[in-house]
mmCIF file as gemmi writes it, N, C-alpha and C atoms, coordinates in Angstrom:
data_model
loop_
_atom_site.group_PDB
_atom_site.id
_atom_site.type_symbol
_atom_site.label_atom_id
_atom_site.label_alt_id
_atom_site.label_comp_id
_atom_site.label_asym_id
_atom_site.label_entity_id
_atom_site.label_seq_id
_atom_site.pdbx_PDB_ins_code
_atom_site.Cartn_x
_atom_site.Cartn_y
_atom_site.Cartn_z
_atom_site.occupancy
_atom_site.B_iso_or_equiv
_atom_site.pdbx_formal_charge
_atom_site.auth_seq_id
_atom_site.auth_asym_id
_atom_site.pdbx_PDB_model_num
ATOM 1 N N . MET Axp A 1 ? -0.621 16.308 16.304 1 0 ? 1 A 1
ATOM 2 C CA . MET Axp A 1 ? 0.416 15.418 15.819 1 0 ? 1 A 1
ATOM 3 C C . MET Axp A 1 ? -0.024 14.836 14.475 1 0 ? 1 A 1
ATOM 4 N N . SER Axp A 2 ? 0.83 14.931 13.48 1 0 ? 2 A 1
ATOM 5 C CA . SER Axp A 2 ? 0.469 14.429 12.155 1 0 ? 2 A 1
ATOM 6 C C . SER Axp A 2 ? 0.674 12.918 12.07 1 0 ? 2 A 1
ATOM 7 N N . LYS Axp A 3 ? -0.122 12.33 11.209 1 0 ? 3 A 1
ATOM 8 C CA . LYS Axp A 3 ? -0.056 10.878 11.009 1 0 ? 3 A 1
ATOM 9 C C . LYS Axp A 3 ? 1.185 10.544 10.179 1 0 ? 3 A 1
ATOM 10 N N . LYS Axp A 4 ? 1.945 9.564 10.614 1 0 ? 4 A 1
ATOM 11 C CA . LYS Axp A 4 ? 3.153 9.159 9.915 1 0 ? 4 A 1
ATOM 12 C C . LYS Axp A 4 ? 2.798 8.241 8.742 1 0 ? 4 A 1
ATOM 13 N N . ALA Axp A 5 ? 3.293 8.582 7.574 1 0 ? 5 A 1
ATOM 14 C CA . ALA Axp A 5 ? 3.058 7.772 6.379 1 0 ? 5 A 1
ATOM 15 C C . ALA Axp A 5 ? 4.053 6.622 6.371 1 0 ? 5 A 1
ATOM 16 N N . ILE Axp A 6 ? 3.579 5.445 6.757 1 0 ? 6 A 1
ATOM 17 C CA . ILE Axp A 6 ? 4.452 4.279 6.863 1 0 ? 6 A 1
ATOM 18 C C . ILE Axp A 6 ? 4.602 3.583 5.51 1 0 ? 6 A 1
ATOM 19 N N . ASN Axp A 7 ? 3.476 3.437 4.804 1 0 ? 7 A 1
ATOM 20 C CA . ASN Axp A 7 ? 3.575 2.755 3.515 1 0 ? 7 A 1
ATOM 21 C C . ASN Axp A 7 ? 3.405 3.727 2.35 1 0 ? 7 A 1
ATOM 22 N N . ARG Axp A 8 ? 3.857 3.31 1.186 1 0 ? 8 A 1
ATOM 23 C CA . ARG Axp A 8 ? 3.806 4.113 -0.037 1 0 ? 8 A 1
ATOM 24 C C . ARG Axp A 8 ? 2.812 3.523 -1.041 1 0 ? 8 A 1
ATOM 25 N N . LEU Axp A 9 ? 1.85 2.773 -0.549 1 0 ? 9 A 1
ATOM 26 C CA . LEU Axp A 9 ? 0.934 2.068 -1.435 1 0 ? 9 A 1
ATOM 27 C C . LEU Axp A 9 ? 0.214 3.02 -2.387 1 0 ? 9 A 1
ATOM 28 N N . LYS Axp A 10 ? -0.295 4.112 -1.875 1 0 ? 10 A 1
ATOM 29 C CA . LYS Axp A 10 ? -1.015 5.07 -2.715 1 0 ? 10 A 1
ATOM 30 C C . LYS Axp A 10 ? -0.109 5.624 -3.811 1 0 ? 10 A 1
ATOM 31 N N . VAL Axp A 11 ? 1.119 5.95 -3.454 1 0 ? 11 A 1
ATOM 32 C CA . VAL Axp A 11 ? 2.083 6.496 -4.42 1 0 ? 11 A 1
ATOM 33 C C . VAL Axp A 11 ? 2.385 5.486 -5.519 1 0 ? 11 A 1
ATOM 34 N N . VAL Axp A 12 ? 2.616 4.247 -5.142 1 0 ? 12 A 1
ATOM 35 C CA . VAL Axp A 12 ? 2.947 3.21 -6.122 1 0 ? 12 A 1
ATOM 36 C C . VAL Axp A 12 ? 1.757 2.937 -7.044 1 0 ? 12 A 1
ATOM 37 N N . LEU Axp A 13 ? 0.551 2.93 -6.495 1 0 ? 13 A 1
ATOM 38 C CA . LEU Axp A 13 ? -0.632 2.745 -7.348 1 0 ? 13 A 1
ATOM 39 C C . LEU Axp A 13 ? -0.734 3.872 -8.373 1 0 ? 13 A 1
ATOM 40 N N . VAL Axp A 14 ? -0.485 5.104 -7.954 1 0 ? 14 A 1
ATOM 41 C CA . VAL Axp A 14 ? -0.534 6.242 -8.881 1 0 ? 14 A 1
ATOM 42 C C . VAL Axp A 14 ? 0.56 6.115 -9.935 1 0 ? 14 A 1
ATOM 43 N N . GLU Axp A 15 ? 1.769 5.766 -9.507 1 0 ? 15 A 1
ATOM 44 C CA . GLU Axp A 15 ? 2.882 5.603 -10.453 1 0 ? 15 A 1
ATOM 45 C C . GLU Axp A 15 ? 2.565 4.552 -11.514 1 0 ? 15 A 1
ATOM 46 N N . LYS Axp A 16 ? 1.828 3.519 -11.129 1 0 ? 16 A 1
ATOM 47 C CA . LYS Axp A 16 ? 1.511 2.429 -12.051 1 0 ? 16 A 1
ATOM 48 C C . LYS Axp A 16 ? 0.154 2.628 -12.734 1 0 ? 16 A 1
ATOM 49 N N . ASN Axp A 17 ? -0.476 3.781 -12.457 1 0 ? 17 A 1
ATOM 50 C CA . ASN Axp A 17 ? -1.767 4.123 -13.052 1 0 ? 17 A 1
ATOM 51 C C . ASN Axp A 17 ? -2.828 3.059 -12.748 1 0 ? 17 A 1
ATOM 52 N N . LEU Axp A 18 ? -2.845 2.615 -11.491 1 0 ? 18 A 1
ATOM 53 C CA . LEU Axp A 18 ? -3.805 1.605 -11.037 1 0 ? 18 A 1
ATOM 54 C C . LEU Axp A 18 ? -4.673 2.197 -9.931 1 0 ? 18 A 1
ATOM 55 N N . THR Axp A 19 ? -5.825 1.582 -9.709 1 0 ? 19 A 1
ATOM 56 C CA . THR Axp A 19 ? -6.742 2.069 -8.683 1 0 ? 19 A 1
ATOM 57 C C . THR Axp A 19 ? -6.778 1.146 -7.478 1 0 ? 19 A 1
ATOM 58 N N . SER Axp A 20 ? -7.251 1.7 -6.387 1 0 ? 20 A 1
ATOM 59 C CA . SER Axp A 20 ? -7.419 0.88 -5.183 1 0 ? 20 A 1
ATOM 60 C C . SER Axp A 20 ? -8.504 -0.17 -5.423 1 0 ? 20 A 1
ATOM 61 N N . LYS Axp A 21 ? -9.49 0.154 -6.254 1 0 ? 21 A 1
ATOM 62 C CA . LYS Axp A 21 ? -10.543 -0.819 -6.581 1 0 ? 21 A 1
ATOM 63 C C . LYS Axp A 21 ? -9.936 -2.022 -7.311 1 0 ? 21 A 1
ATOM 64 N N . TRP Axp A 22 ? -9.026 -1.768 -8.247 1 0 ? 22 A 1
ATOM 65 C CA . TRP Axp A 22 ? -8.348 -2.836 -8.988 1 0 ? 22 A 1
ATOM 66 C C . TRP Axp A 22 ? -7.579 -3.733 -8.019 1 0 ? 22 A 1
ATOM 67 N N . LEU Axp A 23 ? -6.838 -3.099 -7.101 1 0 ? 23 A 1
ATOM 68 C CA . LEU Axp A 23 ? -6.052 -3.869 -6.13 1 0 ? 23 A 1
ATOM 69 C C . LEU Axp A 23 ? -6.965 -4.673 -5.209 1 0 ? 23 A 1
ATOM 70 N N . ALA Axp A 24 ? -8.071 -4.083 -4.801 1 0 ? 24 A 1
ATOM 71 C CA . ALA Axp A 24 ? -9.022 -4.797 -3.944 1 0 ? 24 A 1
ATOM 72 C C . ALA Axp A 24 ? -9.532 -6.058 -4.633 1 0 ? 24 A 1
ATOM 73 N N . GLU Axp A 25 ? -9.823 -5.949 -5.913 1 0 ? 25 A 1
ATOM 74 C CA . GLU Axp A 25 ? -10.293 -7.117 -6.666 1 0 ? 25 A 1
ATOM 75 C C . GLU Axp A 25 ? -9.211 -8.186 -6.761 1 0 ? 25 A 1
ATOM 76 N N . LYS Axp A 26 ? -7.979 -7.776 -7.007 1 0 ? 26 A 1
ATOM 77 C CA . LYS Axp A 26 ? -6.865 -8.722 -7.116 1 0 ? 26 A 1
ATOM 78 C C . LYS Axp A 26 ? -6.608 -9.46 -5.797 1 0 ? 26 A 1
ATOM 79 N N . LEU Axp A 27 ? -6.78 -8.737 -4.681 1 0 ? 27 A 1
ATOM 80 C CA . LEU Axp A 27 ? -6.51 -9.317 -3.366 1 0 ? 27 A 1
ATOM 81 C C . LEU Axp A 27 ? -7.731 -10.001 -2.757 1 0 ? 27 A 1
ATOM 82 N N . GLY Axp A 28 ? -8.895 -9.762 -3.337 1 0 ? 28 A 1
ATOM 83 C CA . GLY Axp A 28 ? -10.122 -10.301 -2.752 1 0 ? 28 A 1
ATOM 84 C C . GLY Axp A 28 ? -10.474 -9.601 -1.444 1 0 ? 28 A 1
ATOM 85 N N . LYS Axp A 29 ? -10.15 -8.318 -1.366 1 0 ? 29 A 1
ATOM 86 C CA . LYS Axp A 29 ? -10.404 -7.521 -0.161 1 0 ? 29 A 1
ATOM 87 C C . LYS Axp A 29 ? -11.443 -6.455 -0.466 1 0 ? 29 A 1
ATOM 88 N N . ASN Axp A 30 ? -12.012 -5.895 0.589 1 0 ? 30 A 1
ATOM 89 C CA . ASN Axp A 30 ? -12.95 -4.796 0.482 1 0 ? 30 A 1
ATOM 90 C C . ASN Axp A 30 ? -12.2 -3.538 0.052 1 0 ? 30 A 1
ATOM 91 N N . GLU Axp A 31 ? -12.802 -2.741 -0.811 1 0 ? 31 A 1
ATOM 92 C CA . GLU Axp A 31 ? -12.153 -1.515 -1.277 1 0 ? 31 A 1
ATOM 93 C C . GLU Axp A 31 ? -11.869 -0.545 -0.126 1 0 ? 31 A 1
ATOM 94 N N . ALA Axp A 32 ? -12.712 -0.562 0.905 1 0 ? 32 A 1
ATOM 95 C CA . ALA Axp A 32 ? -12.501 0.295 2.068 1 0 ? 32 A 1
ATOM 96 C C . ALA Axp A 32 ? -11.209 -0.085 2.802 1 0 ? 32 A 1
ATOM 97 N N . THR Axp A 33 ? -10.889 -1.36 2.828 1 0 ? 33 A 1
ATOM 98 C CA . THR Axp A 33 ? -9.648 -1.82 3.463 1 0 ? 33 A 1
ATOM 99 C C . THR Axp A 33 ? -8.445 -1.251 2.724 1 0 ? 33 A 1
ATOM 100 N N . ILE Axp A 34 ? -8.467 -1.327 1.402 1 0 ? 34 A 1
ATOM 101 C CA . ILE Axp A 34 ? -7.369 -0.793 0.59 1 0 ? 34 A 1
ATOM 102 C C . ILE Axp A 34 ? -7.245 0.711 0.814 1 0 ? 34 A 1
ATOM 103 N N . SER Axp A 35 ? -8.371 1.389 0.873 1 0 ? 35 A 1
ATOM 104 C CA . SER Axp A 35 ? -8.375 2.829 1.113 1 0 ? 35 A 1
ATOM 105 C C . SER Axp A 35 ? -7.716 3.178 2.443 1 0 ? 35 A 1
ATOM 106 N N . ARG Axp A 36 ? -8.008 2.401 3.475 1 0 ? 36 A 1
ATOM 107 C CA . ARG Axp A 36 ? -7.401 2.654 4.79 1 0 ? 36 A 1
ATOM 108 C C . ARG Axp A 36 ? -5.891 2.397 4.766 1 0 ? 36 A 1
ATOM 109 N N . TRP Axp A 37 ? -5.463 1.425 3.963 1 0 ? 37 A 1
ATOM 110 C CA . TRP Axp A 37 ? -4.017 1.207 3.805 1 0 ? 37 A 1
ATOM 111 C C . TRP Axp A 37 ? -3.392 2.394 3.081 1 0 ? 37 A 1
ATOM 112 N N . CYS Axp A 38 ? -4.049 2.87 2.027 1 0 ? 38 A 1
ATOM 113 C CA . CYS Axp A 38 ? -3.518 3.979 1.225 1 0 ? 38 A 1
ATOM 114 C C . CYS Axp A 38 ? -3.408 5.274 2.019 1 0 ? 38 A 1
ATOM 115 N N . THR Axp A 39 ? -4.313 5.468 2.97 1 0 ? 39 A 1
ATOM 116 C CA . THR Axp A 39 ? -4.265 6.677 3.796 1 0 ? 39 A 1
ATOM 117 C C . THR Axp A 39 ? -3.452 6.468 5.072 1 0 ? 39 A 1
ATOM 118 N N . ASN Axp A 40 ? -2.882 5.29 5.226 1 0 ? 40 A 1
ATOM 119 C CA . ASN Axp A 40 ? -2.059 4.945 6.385 1 0 ? 40 A 1
ATOM 120 C C . ASN Axp A 40 ? -2.834 4.971 7.695 1 0 ? 40 A 1
ATOM 121 N N . ASP Axp A 41 ? -4.162 4.781 7.623 1 0 ? 41 A 1
ATOM 122 C CA . ASP Axp A 41 ? -4.951 4.642 8.846 1 0 ? 41 A 1
ATOM 123 C C . ASP Axp A 41 ? -4.609 3.329 9.53 1 0 ? 41 A 1
ATOM 124 N N . VAL Axp A 42 ? -4.443 2.285 8.734 1 0 ? 42 A 1
ATOM 125 C CA . VAL Axp A 42 ? -4.012 0.973 9.207 1 0 ? 42 A 1
ATOM 126 C C . VAL Axp A 42 ? -2.986 0.441 8.221 1 0 ? 42 A 1
ATOM 127 N N . GLN Axp A 43 ? -2.267 -0.593 8.623 1 0 ? 43 A 1
ATOM 128 C CA . GLN Axp A 43 ? -1.233 -1.159 7.769 1 0 ? 43 A 1
ATOM 129 C C . GLN Axp A 43 ? -1.564 -2.608 7.418 1 0 ? 43 A 1
ATOM 130 N N . PRO Axp A 44 ? -1.238 -3.004 6.183 1 0 ? 44 A 1
ATOM 131 C CA . PRO Axp A 44 ? -1.42 -4.412 5.833 1 0 ? 44 A 1
ATOM 132 C C . PRO Axp A 44 ? -0.397 -5.26 6.576 1 0 ? 44 A 1
ATOM 133 N N . SER Axp A 45 ? -0.717 -6.535 6.747 1 0 ? 45 A 1
ATOM 134 C CA . SER Axp A 45 ? 0.251 -7.443 7.368 1 0 ? 45 A 1
ATOM 135 C C . SER Axp A 45 ? 1.459 -7.589 6.447 1 0 ? 45 A 1
ATOM 136 N N . LEU Axp A 46 ? 2.542 -8.079 6.99 1 0 ? 46 A 1
ATOM 137 C CA . LEU Axp A 46 ? 3.749 -8.289 6.191 1 0 ? 46 A 1
ATOM 138 C C . LEU Axp A 46 ? 3.468 -9.265 5.053 1 0 ? 46 A 1
ATOM 139 N N . LYS Axp A 47 ? 2.716 -10.313 5.343 1 0 ? 47 A 1
ATOM 140 C CA . LYS Axp A 47 ? 2.359 -11.292 4.313 1 0 ? 47 A 1
ATOM 141 C C . LYS Axp A 47 ? 1.574 -10.623 3.185 1 0 ? 47 A 1
ATOM 142 N N . THR Axp A 48 ? 0.617 -9.778 3.549 1 0 ? 48 A 1
ATOM 143 C CA . THR Axp A 48 ? -0.182 -9.076 2.548 1 0 ? 48 A 1
ATOM 144 C C . THR Axp A 48 ? 0.667 -8.074 1.777 1 0 ? 48 A 1
ATOM 145 N N . LEU Axp A 49 ? 1.583 -7.411 2.458 1 0 ? 49 A 1
ATOM 146 C CA . LEU Axp A 49 ? 2.471 -6.45 1.8 1 0 ? 49 A 1
ATOM 147 C C . LEU Axp A 49 ? 3.305 -7.143 0.728 1 0 ? 49 A 1
ATOM 148 N N . VAL Axp A 50 ? 3.799 -8.33 1.018 1 0 ? 50 A 1
ATOM 149 C CA . VAL Axp A 50 ? 4.564 -9.108 0.046 1 0 ? 50 A 1
ATOM 150 C C . VAL Axp A 50 ? 3.666 -9.503 -1.127 1 0 ? 50 A 1
ATOM 151 N N . GLU Axp A 51 ? 2.438 -9.893 -0.833 1 0 ? 51 A 1
ATOM 152 C CA . GLU Axp A 51 ? 1.488 -10.251 -1.897 1 0 ? 51 A 1
ATOM 153 C C . GLU Axp A 51 ? 1.18 -9.043 -2.785 1 0 ? 51 A 1
ATOM 154 N N . ILE Axp A 52 ? 0.999 -7.881 -2.17 1 0 ? 52 A 1
ATOM 155 C CA . ILE Axp A 52 ? 0.749 -6.652 -2.935 1 0 ? 52 A 1
ATOM 156 C C . ILE Axp A 52 ? 1.939 -6.35 -3.841 1 0 ? 52 A 1
ATOM 157 N N . ALA Axp A 53 ? 3.135 -6.487 -3.307 1 0 ? 53 A 1
ATOM 158 C CA . ALA Axp A 53 ? 4.34 -6.23 -4.095 1 0 ? 53 A 1
ATOM 159 C C . ALA Axp A 53 ? 4.406 -7.148 -5.309 1 0 ? 53 A 1
ATOM 160 N N . GLN Axp A 54 ? 4.076 -8.414 -5.127 1 0 ? 54 A 1
ATOM 161 C CA . GLN Axp A 54 ? 4.081 -9.36 -6.246 1 0 ? 54 A 1
ATOM 162 C C . GLN Axp A 54 ? 3.059 -8.958 -7.297 1 0 ? 54 A 1
ATOM 163 N N . ILE Axp A 55 ? 1.875 -8.571 -6.87 1 0 ? 55 A 1
ATOM 164 C CA . ILE Axp A 55 ? 0.821 -8.163 -7.798 1 0 ? 55 A 1
ATOM 165 C C . ILE Axp A 55 ? 1.24 -6.918 -8.586 1 0 ? 55 A 1
ATOM 166 N N . LEU Axp A 56 ? 1.888 -5.971 -7.893 1 0 ? 56 A 1
ATOM 167 C CA . LEU Axp A 56 ? 2.287 -4.713 -8.532 1 0 ? 56 A 1
ATOM 168 C C . LEU Axp A 56 ? 3.614 -4.817 -9.279 1 0 ? 56 A 1
ATOM 169 N N . GLY Axp A 57 ? 4.322 -5.912 -9.088 1 0 ? 57 A 1
ATOM 170 C CA . GLY Axp A 57 ? 5.607 -6.08 -9.764 1 0 ? 57 A 1
ATOM 171 C C . GLY Axp A 57 ? 6.698 -5.191 -9.201 1 0 ? 57 A 1
ATOM 172 N N . VAL Axp A 58 ? 6.684 -5 -7.88 1 0 ? 58 A 1
ATOM 173 C CA . VAL Axp A 58 ? 7.712 -4.198 -7.211 1 0 ? 58 A 1
ATOM 174 C C . VAL Axp A 58 ? 8.282 -5.001 -6.05 1 0 ? 58 A 1
ATOM 175 N N . TYR Axp A 59 ? 9.365 -4.507 -5.473 1 0 ? 59 A 1
ATOM 176 C CA . TYR Axp A 59 ? 9.922 -5.129 -4.277 1 0 ? 59 A 1
ATOM 177 C C . TYR Axp A 59 ? 9.098 -4.688 -3.066 1 0 ? 59 A 1
ATOM 178 N N . PRO Axp A 60 ? 8.938 -5.543 -2.067 1 0 ? 60 A 1
ATOM 179 C CA . PRO Axp A 60 ? 8.208 -5.125 -0.862 1 0 ? 60 A 1
ATOM 180 C C . PRO Axp A 60 ? 8.785 -3.838 -0.259 1 0 ? 60 A 1
ATOM 181 N N . SER Axp A 61 ? 10.085 -3.665 -0.322 1 0 ? 61 A 1
ATOM 182 C CA . SER Axp A 61 ? 10.701 -2.457 0.239 1 0 ? 61 A 1
ATOM 183 C C . SER Axp A 61 ? 10.261 -1.19 -0.5 1 0 ? 61 A 1
ATOM 184 N N . ASP Axp A 62 ? 9.817 -1.332 -1.75 1 0 ? 62 A 1
ATOM 185 C CA . ASP Axp A 62 ? 9.315 -0.173 -2.515 1 0 ? 62 A 1
ATOM 186 C C . ASP Axp A 62 ? 7.998 0.34 -1.949 1 0 ? 62 A 1
ATOM 187 N N . LEU Axp A 63 ? 7.336 -0.472 -1.14 1 0 ? 63 A 1
ATOM 188 C CA . LEU Axp A 63 ? 6.041 -0.097 -0.582 1 0 ? 63 A 1
ATOM 189 C C . LEU Axp A 63 ? 6.149 0.506 0.817 1 0 ? 63 A 1
ATOM 190 N N . ILE Axp A 64 ? 7.383 0.63 1.31 1 0 ? 64 A 1
ATOM 191 C CA . ILE Axp A 64 ? 7.597 1.134 2.671 1 0 ? 64 A 1
ATOM 192 C C . ILE Axp A 64 ? 8.367 2.433 2.618 1 0 ? 64 A 1
ATOM 193 N N . ASN Axp A 65 ? 7.874 3.438 3.337 1 0 ? 65 A 1
ATOM 194 C CA . ASN Axp A 65 ? 8.556 4.722 3.414 1 0 ? 65 A 1
ATOM 195 C C . ASN Axp A 65 ? 9.816 4.582 4.238 1 0 ? 65 A 1
ATOM 196 N N . ASN Axp A 66 ? 10.868 5.228 3.793 1 0 ? 66 A 1
ATOM 197 C CA . ASN Axp A 66 ? 12.133 5.227 4.52 1 0 ? 66 A 1
ATOM 198 C C . ASN Axp A 66 ? 12.388 6.645 4.993 1 0 ? 66 A 1
ATOM 199 N N . ASN Axp A 67 ? 11.82 6.981 6.149 1 0 ? 67 A 1
ATOM 200 C CA . ASN Axp A 67 ? 11.977 8.327 6.724 1 0 ? 67 A 1
ATOM 201 C C . ASN Axp A 67 ? 12.957 8.275 7.872 1 0 ? 67 A 1
ATOM 202 N N . GLU Axp A 68 ? 14.235 8.33 7.544 1 0 ? 68 A 1
ATOM 203 C CA . GLU Axp A 68 ? 15.263 8.245 8.585 1 0 ? 68 A 1
ATOM 204 C C . GLU Axp A 68 ? 15.318 9.495 9.449 1 0 ? 68 A 1
ATOM 205 N N . SER Axp A 69 ? 14.765 10.607 8.944 1 0 ? 69 A 1
ATOM 206 C CA . SER Axp A 69 ? 14.838 11.862 9.695 1 0 ? 69 A 1
ATOM 207 C C . SER Axp A 69 ? 13.826 11.931 10.818 1 0 ? 69 A 1
ATOM 208 N N . ASN Axp A 70 ? 12.908 10.968 10.914 1 0 ? 70 A 1
ATOM 209 C CA . ASN Axp A 70 ? 11.865 11.018 11.97 1 0 ? 70 A 1
ATOM 210 C C . ASN Axp A 70 ? 12.323 10.35 13.215 1 0 ? 70 A 1
């Protein structure tokens, strides 16, 4: 069974030419935590997702995959 990609954090970071290390510094989090979010191993809390969206200058909904076909 394949892992479902819930968030688009990795995609948005690439689109904005930013690194997970940069985001980790902005959030005061461990880079490994950001990496696990980017690979969808774990998900950030809703509060953190909103904070990430503010830092990246996007809407929180831009960070969530909309896979209606699943």
